[in-house]
C-alpha positions as a LaTeX table, in Angstrom:
\begin{tabular}{lrrr}
\hline
Residue & $x$ (\AA) & $y$ (\AA) & $z$ (\AA) \\
\hline
Met1 & 44.70 & 86.50 & 118.04 \\
Pro2 & 48.27 & 86.52 & 119.91 \\
Glu3 & 49.04 & 89.42 & 121.35 \\
Ser4 & 52.21 & 91.22 & 119.51 \\
Pro5 & 55.50 & 91.10 & 121.31 \\
Lys6 & 56.36 & 94.40 & 122.62 \\
Ala7 & 59.20 & 96.46 & 121.02 \\
Asp8 & 62.44 & 96.46 & 122.83 \\
Pro9 & 62.83 & 100.05 & 123.40 \\
Gly10 & 66.75 & 99.77 & 123.76 \\
Arg11 & 68.34 & 103.00 & 124.42 \\
Ser12 & 66.85 & 106.13 & 124.52 \\
Ala13 & 66.64 & 108.00 & 121.26 \\
Ser14 & 66.96 & 111.48 & 123.21 \\
Asn15 & 70.66 & 110.33 & 124.33 \\
Leu16 & 72.21 & 109.87 & 120.80 \\
Pro17 & 73.10 & 112.59 & 118.67 \\
Pro18 & 71.33 & 113.46 & 115.29 \\
Leu19 & 72.52 & 111.30 & 112.42 \\
Ser20 & 74.61 & 113.21 & 110.02 \\
Leu21 & 76.29 & 112.56 & 106.70 \\
His22 & 80.11 & 113.83 & 105.90 \\
Ile23 & 80.55 & 115.52 & 102.51 \\
Pro24 & 84.38 & 115.70 & 101.51 \\
Glu25 & 84.97 & 119.35 & 100.60 \\
Pro26 & 88.66 & 120.14 & 98.90 \\
Arg27 & 90.89 & 121.90 & 101.21 \\
Tyr28 & 91.53 & 124.93 & 98.89 \\
Arg29 & 88.87 & 126.67 & 96.48 \\
Pro30 & 89.20 & 129.49 & 94.12 \\
Gly31 & 90.82 & 132.23 & 96.01 \\
Asp32 & 92.59 & 130.36 & 98.86 \\
Thr33 & 96.26 & 130.11 & 98.76 \\
Pro34 & 97.24 & 126.32 & 98.88 \\
Asp35 & 99.72 & 124.91 & 101.39 \\
Phe36 & 100.52 & 121.38 & 100.92 \\
Gly37 & 103.17 & 121.46 & 104.01 \\
Asp38 & 101.37 & 118.85 & 105.82 \\
Ile39 & 102.12 & 115.89 & 103.06 \\
Ala40 & 104.69 & 113.65 & 104.40 \\
Ile41 & 107.61 & 113.31 & 102.02 \\
Pro42 & 109.95 & 110.52 & 103.65 \\
Ala43 & 113.18 & 110.19 & 102.69 \\
Val44 & 114.45 & 108.86 & 99.58 \\
Asp45 & 115.86 & 105.74 & 101.26 \\
Ala46 & 113.29 & 105.43 & 104.10 \\
Thr47 & 110.95 & 103.24 & 101.71 \\
Pro48 & 112.35 & 99.53 & 101.57 \\
Arg49 & 112.42 & 97.52 & 98.32 \\
Pro50 & 110.98 & 93.76 & 99.16 \\
Gly51 & 111.88 & 91.00 & 96.97 \\
Glu52 & 109.13 & 90.36 & 94.16 \\
Ala53 & 107.97 & 86.93 & 95.96 \\
Thr54 & 107.17 & 88.76 & 99.15 \\
Arg55 & 103.69 & 88.08 & 100.80 \\
Pro56 & 101.41 & 91.00 & 100.46 \\
Asp57 & 100.80 & 91.01 & 104.17 \\
Ala58 & 104.17 & 91.45 & 104.82 \\
Met59 & 104.61 & 94.78 & 103.53 \\
Arg60 & 101.91 & 96.47 & 103.78 \\
Glu61 & 103.60 & 99.37 & 105.05 \\
Leu62 & 104.47 & 100.22 & 101.12 \\
Cys63 & 100.83 & 101.03 & 100.71 \\
Tyr64 & 101.11 & 104.18 & 103.23 \\
Gly65 & 104.58 & 105.32 & 102.18 \\
Leu66 & 106.08 & 106.33 & 99.51 \\
Val67 & 108.42 & 104.84 & 96.92 \\
Arg68 & 110.80 & 107.56 & 95.74 \\
Val69 & 114.50 & 107.58 & 93.82 \\
Leu70 & 115.02 & 111.23 & 93.09 \\
Asp71 & 116.02 & 113.37 & 95.55 \\
Phe72 & 115.04 & 117.02 & 95.27 \\
Asp73 & 118.71 & 117.96 & 94.68 \\
Gly74 & 118.71 & 115.74 & 91.55 \\
Ala75 & 120.72 & 112.58 & 92.87 \\
Ala76 & 119.10 & 108.94 & 92.68 \\
Lys77 & 119.67 & 107.31 & 96.04 \\
Gly78 & 117.76 & 104.53 & 97.79 \\
Pro79 & 117.12 & 100.84 & 97.31 \\
Trp80 & 114.54 & 101.48 & 94.67 \\
Asp81 & 116.83 & 103.46 & 92.25 \\
Pro82 & 116.98 & 101.45 & 88.56 \\
Lys83 & 120.15 & 102.31 & 87.97 \\
Leu84 & 119.30 & 103.39 & 84.28 \\
Ser85 & 121.80 & 104.23 & 82.02 \\
Pro86 & 122.26 & 107.94 & 80.81 \\
Asp87 & 120.72 & 106.70 & 77.20 \\
Arg88 & 117.98 & 105.41 & 78.96 \\
Leu89 & 117.04 & 108.55 & 80.97 \\
Arg90 & 117.83 & 110.30 & 78.05 \\
Thr91 & 115.20 & 108.57 & 75.96 \\
Met92 & 112.56 & 108.86 & 78.91 \\
Leu93 & 113.36 & 112.49 & 79.29 \\
Arg94 & 112.89 & 112.85 & 75.55 \\
Thr95 & 109.47 & 110.94 & 75.31 \\
Met96 & 108.02 & 112.57 & 78.00 \\
Met97 & 108.85 & 115.82 & 76.25 \\
Leu98 & 107.61 & 114.88 & 73.02 \\
Val99 & 104.15 & 114.01 & 74.92 \\
Arg100 & 103.89 & 117.70 & 76.31 \\
Ala101 & 104.62 & 119.21 & 73.13 \\
Phe102 & 102.04 & 116.95 & 71.43 \\
Asp103 & 99.67 & 117.58 & 73.90 \\
Asp104 & 100.39 & 121.24 & 73.74 \\
Arg105 & 99.92 & 121.65 & 70.30 \\
Met106 & 96.41 & 119.20 & 69.77 \\
Phe107 & 95.25 & 121.50 & 72.89 \\
Arg108 & 95.96 & 124.60 & 70.40 \\
Ala109 & 94.32 & 122.76 & 67.79 \\
Gln110 & 90.85 & 122.08 & 69.79 \\
Arg111 & 91.07 & 125.95 & 70.64 \\
Gln112 & 91.48 & 126.88 & 66.97 \\
Gly113 & 88.20 & 124.69 & 66.35 \\
Lys114 & 90.26 & 121.89 & 64.28 \\
Thr115 & 89.05 & 119.29 & 66.36 \\
Ser116 & 86.03 & 119.09 & 69.23 \\
Phe117 & 87.91 & 117.44 & 72.11 \\
Tyr118 & 91.25 & 116.87 & 73.81 \\
Met119 & 92.77 & 115.83 & 77.25 \\
Lys120 & 96.06 & 116.94 & 78.08 \\
Cys121 & 98.24 & 114.90 & 80.73 \\
Thr122 & 100.54 & 117.89 & 81.84 \\
Gly123 & 102.18 & 116.70 & 84.81 \\
Glu124 & 101.47 & 113.27 & 84.48 \\
Glu125 & 103.79 & 112.20 & 82.06 \\
Ala126 & 105.81 & 109.85 & 83.89 \\
Thr127 & 102.77 & 107.57 & 84.82 \\
Ser128 & 102.46 & 106.56 & 81.52 \\
Val129 & 105.73 & 106.94 & 80.12 \\
Ala130 & 108.06 & 105.41 & 82.29 \\
Ser131 & 105.62 & 102.89 & 83.28 \\
Thr132 & 105.41 & 101.68 & 79.62 \\
Met133 & 109.46 & 101.62 & 79.55 \\
Ala134 & 109.57 & 99.26 & 82.26 \\
Ile135 & 107.34 & 96.61 & 80.83 \\
Asp136 & 107.95 & 94.86 & 77.58 \\
Arg137 & 106.40 & 95.57 & 74.10 \\
Thr138 & 104.48 & 92.34 & 74.04 \\
Asp139 & 102.71 & 92.87 & 77.32 \\
Met140 & 99.09 & 94.15 & 76.72 \\
Val141 & 98.32 & 97.55 & 78.04 \\
Phe142 & 94.56 & 98.84 & 78.67 \\
Pro143 & 94.91 & 102.62 & 78.94 \\
Ser144 & 92.60 & 105.21 & 80.29 \\
Tyr145 & 92.04 & 108.49 & 78.44 \\
Arg146 & 95.19 & 110.24 & 80.03 \\
Gln147 & 97.75 & 107.48 & 78.50 \\
Gln148 & 98.67 & 109.25 & 75.50 \\
Gly149 & 102.27 & 108.79 & 76.66 \\
Val150 & 101.96 & 104.88 & 76.24 \\
Leu151 & 101.49 & 105.38 & 72.40 \\
Ile152 & 104.33 & 107.88 & 72.04 \\
Thr153 & 106.61 & 105.48 & 74.47 \\
Arg154 & 106.00 & 102.52 & 71.79 \\
Asp155 & 106.64 & 104.57 & 68.82 \\
Tyr156 & 102.88 & 104.50 & 67.78 \\
Pro157 & 103.21 & 107.31 & 64.61 \\
Leu158 & 102.10 & 110.77 & 65.95 \\
Ile159 & 100.23 & 110.91 & 62.44 \\
Gln160 & 98.24 & 108.42 & 63.26 \\
Met161 & 97.31 & 109.59 & 66.63 \\
Met162 & 96.55 & 113.01 & 64.60 \\
Asn163 & 94.18 & 111.36 & 62.43 \\
Gln164 & 92.10 & 110.03 & 64.93 \\
Ile165 & 92.17 & 113.24 & 67.17 \\
Tyr166 & 90.52 & 115.23 & 63.83 \\
Ser167 & 88.58 & 111.88 & 62.32 \\
Asn168 & 90.39 & 112.74 & 58.84 \\
Arg169 & 90.49 & 110.46 & 55.49 \\
Gly170 & 93.89 & 108.83 & 57.59 \\
Asp171 & 91.81 & 108.00 & 60.64 \\
His172 & 91.93 & 103.77 & 60.61 \\
Leu173 & 88.75 & 104.48 & 63.06 \\
Leu174 & 86.66 & 106.04 & 60.30 \\
Gly175 & 85.37 & 108.88 & 62.51 \\
Arg176 & 83.49 & 106.42 & 64.97 \\
Gln177 & 85.67 & 107.54 & 67.83 \\
Leu178 & 86.15 & 110.33 & 70.33 \\
Pro179 & 89.25 & 112.39 & 69.24 \\
Ile180 & 91.25 & 110.92 & 72.07 \\
Met181 & 90.15 & 107.24 & 72.30 \\
Tyr182 & 92.96 & 105.84 & 70.70 \\
Ser183 & 92.99 & 102.16 & 69.23 \\
Ala184 & 96.40 & 100.33 & 68.42 \\
Pro185 & 96.01 & 96.69 & 68.41 \\
Asp186 & 99.36 & 96.28 & 66.58 \\
Tyr187 & 100.93 & 97.78 & 69.15 \\
Asn188 & 99.22 & 95.79 & 72.22 \\
Phe189 & 97.34 & 98.94 & 73.27 \\
Phe190 & 93.70 & 97.98 & 74.17 \\
Ser191 & 91.31 & 100.30 & 72.51 \\
Val192 & 90.20 & 103.39 & 75.08 \\
Ser193 & 86.97 & 103.68 & 76.19 \\
Gly194 & 84.85 & 106.63 & 77.55 \\
Asn195 & 83.32 & 104.28 & 80.30 \\
Leu196 & 85.21 & 104.85 & 83.45 \\
Ala197 & 87.04 & 101.78 & 84.92 \\
Thr198 & 85.90 & 99.22 & 82.25 \\
Gln199 & 89.56 & 98.32 & 80.94 \\
Tyr200 & 89.87 & 97.29 & 84.25 \\
Pro201 & 88.15 & 93.62 & 84.16 \\
Gln202 & 89.23 & 93.52 & 80.42 \\
Ala203 & 92.84 & 93.50 & 81.50 \\
Val204 & 92.23 & 91.28 & 84.58 \\
Gly205 & 90.42 & 88.69 & 81.72 \\
Trp206 & 93.00 & 89.05 & 79.41 \\
Ala207 & 95.85 & 88.37 & 81.75 \\
Met208 & 94.06 & 85.19 & 82.82 \\
Ala209 & 93.87 & 84.17 & 79.41 \\
Ser210 & 97.66 & 85.08 & 78.89 \\
Ala211 & 98.06 & 82.47 & 82.14 \\
Ser212 & 95.78 & 79.77 & 81.38 \\
Lys213 & 97.84 & 79.46 & 78.09 \\
Gly214 & 100.99 & 79.05 & 79.65 \\
Asp215 & 102.28 & 82.35 & 77.66 \\
Ser216 & 104.88 & 84.97 & 79.31 \\
Arg217 & 103.11 & 88.12 & 78.60 \\
Ile218 & 101.39 & 90.27 & 81.56 \\
Ala219 & 98.61 & 93.33 & 81.12 \\
Thr220 & 98.89 & 96.75 & 82.75 \\
Val221 & 96.06 & 98.66 & 83.43 \\
Trp222 & 95.29 & 102.59 & 84.11 \\
Cys223 & 92.67 & 104.24 & 85.55 \\
Gly224 & 92.29 & 107.71 & 87.86 \\
Glu225 & 91.38 & 107.92 & 91.38 \\
Gly226 & 87.94 & 108.83 & 90.70 \\
Ser227 & 87.39 & 105.80 & 88.75 \\
Ser228 & 88.69 & 103.59 & 91.58 \\
Ala229 & 85.01 & 104.23 & 92.63 \\
Glu230 & 83.62 & 102.50 & 90.30 \\
Gly231 & 82.31 & 98.86 & 90.43 \\
Asp232 & 84.58 & 97.24 & 87.38 \\
Phe233 & 87.45 & 98.51 & 89.62 \\
His234 & 86.41 & 96.03 & 92.40 \\
Ser235 & 85.40 & 93.15 & 90.62 \\
Ala236 & 88.71 & 93.28 & 88.64 \\
Leu237 & 90.63 & 92.79 & 92.01 \\
Thr238 & 88.20 & 90.07 & 93.27 \\
Phe239 & 88.99 & 88.23 & 90.09 \\
Ala240 & 92.82 & 89.15 & 89.89 \\
Thr241 & 93.24 & 88.28 & 93.53 \\
Val242 & 90.82 & 85.13 & 93.44 \\
Tyr243 & 93.28 & 83.43 & 90.18 \\
Asn244 & 96.35 & 85.27 & 90.88 \\
Ala245 & 96.42 & 87.14 & 87.63 \\
Pro246 & 99.23 & 88.69 & 86.20 \\
Val247 & 98.26 & 92.06 & 85.85 \\
Ile248 & 99.55 & 95.41 & 87.40 \\
Phe249 & 96.95 & 97.72 & 88.23 \\
Asn250 & 98.08 & 101.28 & 87.98 \\
Val251 & 95.67 & 104.17 & 90.00 \\
Val252 & 96.84 & 107.59 & 88.93 \\
Asn253 & 96.02 & 109.73 & 91.97 \\
Asn254 & 96.10 & 113.13 & 90.28 \\
Gln255 & 93.72 & 114.50 & 93.00 \\
Trp256 & 90.83 & 115.70 & 90.76 \\
Ala257 & 88.46 & 113.59 & 89.06 \\
Ile258 & 86.63 & 116.12 & 86.54 \\
Ser259 & 85.88 & 118.80 & 88.99 \\
Ser260 & 85.59 & 116.17 & 91.99 \\
Phe261 & 88.65 & 116.13 & 94.35 \\
Ser262 & 89.79 & 112.57 & 95.50 \\
Gly263 & 88.00 & 112.70 & 98.44 \\
Phe264 & 84.79 & 111.76 & 96.82 \\
Ala265 & 86.73 & 108.26 & 95.90 \\
Gly266 & 87.54 & 107.92 & 99.49 \\
Gly267 & 90.81 & 109.56 & 99.41 \\
Glu268 & 90.18 & 111.29 & 102.88 \\
Arg269 & 90.33 & 108.08 & 104.96 \\
Thr270 & 93.48 & 106.29 & 103.54 \\
Thr271 & 95.73 & 105.98 & 100.43 \\
Phe272 & 94.72 & 104.47 & 97.42 \\
Ala273 & 97.21 & 101.92 & 97.58 \\
Ala274 & 95.74 & 100.81 & 100.69 \\
Arg275 & 92.87 & 99.01 & 98.78 \\
Ala276 & 95.45 & 96.46 & 98.09 \\
Val277 & 95.53 & 95.13 & 101.53 \\
Gly278 & 91.58 & 94.61 & 101.72 \\
Tyr279 & 92.19 & 92.14 & 98.30 \\
Gly280 & 95.26 & 90.58 & 99.59 \\
Ile281 & 97.55 & 91.63 & 96.96 \\
Ala282 & 100.87 & 93.63 & 96.83 \\
Gly283 & 100.30 & 97.41 & 96.78 \\
Leu284 & 102.98 & 100.38 & 96.15 \\
Arg285 & 102.58 & 103.86 & 96.62 \\
Val286 & 105.03 & 105.90 & 94.47 \\
Asp287 & 105.89 & 109.52 & 93.62 \\
Gly288 & 104.11 & 109.97 & 90.39 \\
Asn289 & 106.52 & 112.73 & 89.56 \\
Asp290 & 109.57 & 110.89 & 89.61 \\
Ala291 & 110.16 & 109.31 & 86.66 \\
Leu292 & 112.36 & 106.96 & 88.15 \\
Ala293 & 110.44 & 105.67 & 90.88 \\
Val294 & 107.61 & 105.22 & 88.61 \\
Tyr295 & 110.29 & 102.78 & 86.47 \\
Ala296 & 111.48 & 101.13 & 89.37 \\
Ala297 & 107.81 & 100.20 & 90.97 \\
Thr298 & 106.31 & 99.24 & 87.69 \\
Gln299 & 109.87 & 96.94 & 86.84 \\
Trp300 & 109.39 & 95.39 & 90.39 \\
Ala301 & 105.54 & 94.48 & 89.68 \\
Ala302 & 105.99 & 93.21 & 86.50 \\
Asp303 & 108.66 & 90.88 & 87.69 \\
Arg304 & 106.15 & 89.87 & 90.46 \\
Ala305 & 103.49 & 89.10 & 87.76 \\
Arg306 & 105.65 & 87.17 & 85.50 \\
Thr307 & 107.13 & 85.02 & 88.07 \\
Asn308 & 103.57 & 84.01 & 89.24 \\
Asn309 & 103.57 & 86.08 & 92.44 \\
Gly310 & 100.28 & 87.62 & 91.53 \\
Pro311 & 98.82 & 91.29 & 90.67 \\
Thr312 & 100.11 & 94.45 & 92.18 \\
Leu313 & 98.19 & 97.61 & 92.86 \\
Ile314 & 100.43 & 100.79 & 92.36 \\
Glu315 & 99.06 & 104.30 & 93.28 \\
His316 & 100.97 & 106.97 & 91.37 \\
Phe317 & 100.57 & 110.04 & 93.57 \\
Thr318 & 100.84 & 113.02 & 91.19 \\
Tyr319 & 98.54 & 116.20 & 90.55 \\
Arg320 & 96.68 & 117.25 & 87.41 \\
Ala321 & 98.32 & 120.44 & 86.30 \\
Glu322 & 95.85 & 121.58 & 83.85 \\
Gly323 & 92.34 & 121.07 & 83.20 \\
His324 & 90.50 & 117.59 & 83.20 \\
Ser325 & 89.76 & 118.59 & 79.18 \\
Thr326 & 89.25 & 121.15 & 76.76 \\
Ser327 & 85.49 & 121.47 & 78.39 \\
Asp328 & 86.68 & 121.93 & 81.67 \\
Asp329 & 87.30 & 125.17 & 83.66 \\
Pro330 & 89.56 & 124.29 & 86.80 \\
Ser331 & 89.61 & 128.10 & 87.98 \\
Ala332 & 85.80 & 127.15 & 88.63 \\
Tyr333 & 86.79 & 124.66 & 91.46 \\
Arg334 & 90.13 & 125.21 & 92.53 \\
Ala335 & 92.65 & 127.29 & 93.67 \\
Ala336 & 94.82 & 128.72 & 90.63 \\
Gln337 & 98.36 & 128.31 & 92.42 \\
Glu338 & 97.83 & 124.68 & 93.19 \\
Ala339 & 99.80 & 123.27 & 90.14 \\
Ser340 & 102.76 & 125.42 & 91.10 \\
Ala341 & 102.47 & 124.74 & 94.97 \\
Trp342 & 102.65 & 120.97 & 94.52 \\
Pro343 & 105.73 & 119.68 & 96.42 \\
Phe344 & 106.68 & 116.95 & 94.36 \\
Gly345 & 107.33 & 119.06 & 91.20 \\
Asp346 & 107.55 & 118.62 & 87.49 \\
Pro347 & 108.33 & 115.20 & 86.31 \\
Ile348 & 110.14 & 116.47 & 83.09 \\
Ala349 & 111.99 & 119.26 & 85.22 \\
Arg350 & 112.80 & 116.51 & 87.65 \\
Leu351 & 114.36 & 114.20 & 85.39 \\
Arg352 & 116.25 & 117.04 & 83.58 \\
His353 & 117.97 & 118.15 & 86.75 \\
His354 & 118.77 & 114.44 & 87.78 \\
Leu355 & 120.71 & 114.47 & 84.09 \\
Glu356 & 122.12 & 117.86 & 84.36 \\
Thr357 & 123.73 & 116.55 & 88.09 \\
Leu358 & 125.07 & 113.55 & 86.18 \\
Gly359 & 126.75 & 115.52 & 83.81 \\
Glu360 & 124.80 & 113.88 & 80.80 \\
Trp361 & 122.85 & 117.22 & 80.07 \\
Asp362 & 122.60 & 120.81 & 79.69 \\
Glu363 & 120.71 & 123.55 & 79.25 \\
Gln364 & 121.73 & 124.09 & 75.34 \\
Arg365 & 120.80 & 120.19 & 74.66 \\
His366 & 117.53 & 120.73 & 76.50 \\
Glu367 & 116.37 & 123.94 & 74.33 \\
Ala368 & 117.53 & 122.04 & 71.06 \\
Leu369 & 115.78 & 118.89 & 72.13 \\
Arg370 & 112.85 & 121.16 & 72.93 \\
Asn371 & 113.10 & 123.00 & 69.39 \\
Glu372 & 113.22 & 119.58 & 68.06 \\
Leu373 & 110.28 & 117.94 & 68.95 \\
Asp374 & 108.02 & 121.29 & 68.39 \\
Glu375 & 109.19 & 121.35 & 65.16 \\
Leu376 & 108.48 & 117.31 & 64.66 \\
Val377 & 104.93 & 117.92 & 65.95 \\
Lys378 & 104.13 & 120.97 & 63.71 \\
Thr379 & 105.32 & 118.85 & 61.01 \\
Thr380 & 103.09 & 116.18 & 61.76 \\
Gln381 & 100.01 & 118.33 & 62.29 \\
Lys382 & 100.53 & 120.01 & 58.81 \\
Gln383 & 100.66 & 116.26 & 56.89 \\
Ser384 & 97.76 & 115.46 & 59.33 \\
Glu385 & 95.69 & 118.42 & 58.35 \\
Lys386 & 96.10 & 118.04 & 54.59 \\
Leu387 & 93.53 & 114.88 & 54.76 \\
Gly388 & 91.14 & 116.64 & 57.09 \\
Ile389 & 90.11 & 118.47 & 60.04 \\
Leu390 & 86.71 & 118.96 & 61.70 \\
Gly391 & 84.25 & 121.16 & 60.28 \\
His392 & 85.71 & 120.59 & 56.56 \\
Gly393 & 82.79 & 118.44 & 55.68 \\
Met394 & 82.60 & 114.70 & 55.91 \\
His395 & 85.71 & 112.65 & 55.50 \\
Gln396 & 84.57 & 109.10 & 55.27 \\
Pro397 & 81.25 & 107.81 & 52.76 \\
Phe398 & 78.43 & 107.47 & 54.69 \\
Glu399 & 77.74 & 103.77 & 54.63 \\
Thr400 & 81.35 & 103.08 & 56.66 \\
Met401 & 78.60 & 103.76 & 59.80 \\
Phe402 & 76.79 & 100.63 & 58.85 \\
Gln403 & 80.13 & 98.74 & 58.35 \\
Asp404 & 82.66 & 96.68 & 60.34 \\
Val405 & 79.67 & 95.39 & 63.18 \\
Phe406 & 78.30 & 92.25 & 61.63 \\
Glu407 & 80.11 & 89.78 & 59.16 \\
Glu408 & 77.23 & 90.10 & 57.32 \\
Met409 & 74.83 & 92.95 & 57.17 \\
Pro410 & 71.44 & 92.24 & 58.66 \\
Trp411 & 68.33 & 93.03 & 55.93 \\
His412 & 66.94 & 95.87 & 58.31 \\
Leu413 & 70.59 & 97.87 & 58.34 \\
Lys414 & 70.81 & 97.06 & 54.74 \\
Glu415 & 67.61 & 98.71 & 53.90 \\
Gln416 & 68.36 & 101.55 & 56.09 \\
Cys417 & 71.78 & 101.80 & 54.48 \\
Asp418 & 70.21 & 101.78 & 50.91 \\
Gln419 & 67.51 & 104.58 & 51.79 \\
Met420 & 70.64 & 106.71 & 53.03 \\
Leu421 & 72.66 & 106.20 & 50.02 \\
Ala422 & 69.51 & 107.30 & 48.04 \\
Glu423 & 68.91 & 110.58 & 50.02 \\
Gln424 & 72.39 & 111.43 & 49.79 \\
Glu425 & 72.51 & 111.18 & 46.03 \\
Ala426 & 69.12 & 113.11 & 45.87 \\
Lys427 & 70.76 & 115.66 & 48.23 \\
Phe428 & 74.45 & 116.15 & 46.68 \\
Gly429 & 74.05 & 114.40 & 43.09 \\
Pro430 & 75.39 & 110.88 & 42.03 \\
Asn431 & 79.42 & 112.11 & 41.95 \\
Trp432 & 79.65 & 113.02 & 45.68 \\
Lys433 & 82.79 & 111.99 & 47.35 \\
Pro434 & 83.71 & 112.73 & 50.94 \\
Glu435 & 86.38 & 115.21 & 51.25 \\
\hline
\end{tabular}
């Protein structure tokens, strides 16, 4: 037999340090005093606004800077100022305040046992409200589970949202979805999915279809920074790059993905906007608590997509002020003062300050609007609860769980349905109806 070749010894292993893994750790844990003083906050006028047709490789620095419009003195400055009218600004403020009022009441409803689950977007209202205001209502939106502001911006009936949350008799989804996974196709709102980032390739596919048909509508999609680690995220960006799909990718970097901080999705190494560089598409990093910056960036990206200049990835640099959901206790994994220490403040307070600086708002009008919105949500909640809440029994006929799946129900499902109805009658009587 031929002699086996001798292995090349190479460098001596004794001269090399042992291999090790890096395990990301958040900067602050419960009991620590957070300090975000090292976050670089560029001047409002420091970030240039390129033309919508600018090549991506000519504006890479925008992936590492921060688009800002509202200065902390309340003034709107710089090249990104969208110069919105006072009425438009008041509409934006009202919508964000309505989102927060809705969130607060639905959170309390869950704590009262009226529904099983809820997710607030406190501190992130601008990322959905201002973004949605900057696109056309005919554009298709593909939300994640924290974009209730999209529906409210598009004037979707609050009672329909509550009906879905309660899964009551008015729920057009017939209780088949988790409470916050809305579906509103008539409002160009794609159904919310609990699977992370699946909406990304769906948005790209829709945008490609729009372009192939010579339409003028674009797609906008959201995910959290944690979901940007999913394979679907990267598949979507590849397709969008290759086919120049008219789509806006929104990554809401709120610093926390459930209890895992952004470092587990790659946030320690670079910005999330910088992922656009590797795909050769436009990228923007935006102050997500600055409603005017969010509006301006989205408007820029929408104009870019609508003129066949390709997709844009927008990182909204913000902070999740409260827990991930009603099932979460953030005090178990993050410092209690983090939300108040966040240097970019509260998006509602900042927009209010801007309007006051313009002389277009004041304390009296603000309190009147807050009370008006609280009453609106309260009244709507009472109307919805008349149609049923969790724990008040079945609100939909049993057989509906077998319906709306197949055009014609297969024989084996029909057999199961008939068996179930027979058991229902035996248990509850022939005249039983859902509450």
